[in-house]
C-alpha positions, 0 to 999 in steps of 0.5 A: 662778366667784367674782366679784370687785369690784376698787376701785383708782384707780391704772390700772396696778394696776387693770389688773394685778389685773384681768388676773391675776384674769381668768384664774381669776375673774370680775373687775369694776373700779371706779376710785373709792369712789363707783363701787365703791359703785354696783357693789355696789348693782348686783350684790354680788360674792363678794369685794371687793378695795379700796384704802384710799386712794381720793379722796373716798370712802375704802376704809374707808367702802366696806368698811363699806358692803359689810359692811352689805349683807344678803349682804355680800361677803368684803372684802379691803383693800390699802394702802401705808400700814401703820398705816392697813392695821392700823386697817382689818384688823378690817373685812377678811378679809385685808389686803394691804400694797402692793406684794404678790405676786399669788400671795398674793392668788391663794391667798386667793381660792382659799381663798374659792372652796373655802369657797364652792363646797364 
């Protein structure tokens, strides 16, 4: 089962993502970039989905830290700031402009799972 680290500071969005992904995947959540980094150090997930707009420790920095790991996760980023999302696109497998349909995220995760387990 694909493990996913969700890094999102908005509790409502974090809850919706965790609930939706929990039906098919193994999600963990972090409320900040610092928590996300700690979670990466404890156990690297298959996929990390991070918001870019995190106080004190931006998602771009978290994505760079994740990608520098010996066995990095697949990185997805999300943001409501379109220019920022475009700038971060080179560090991510997929980008999601908030708000986005959950089916788009589920489809991208399904593709990752198929690649990983086939």
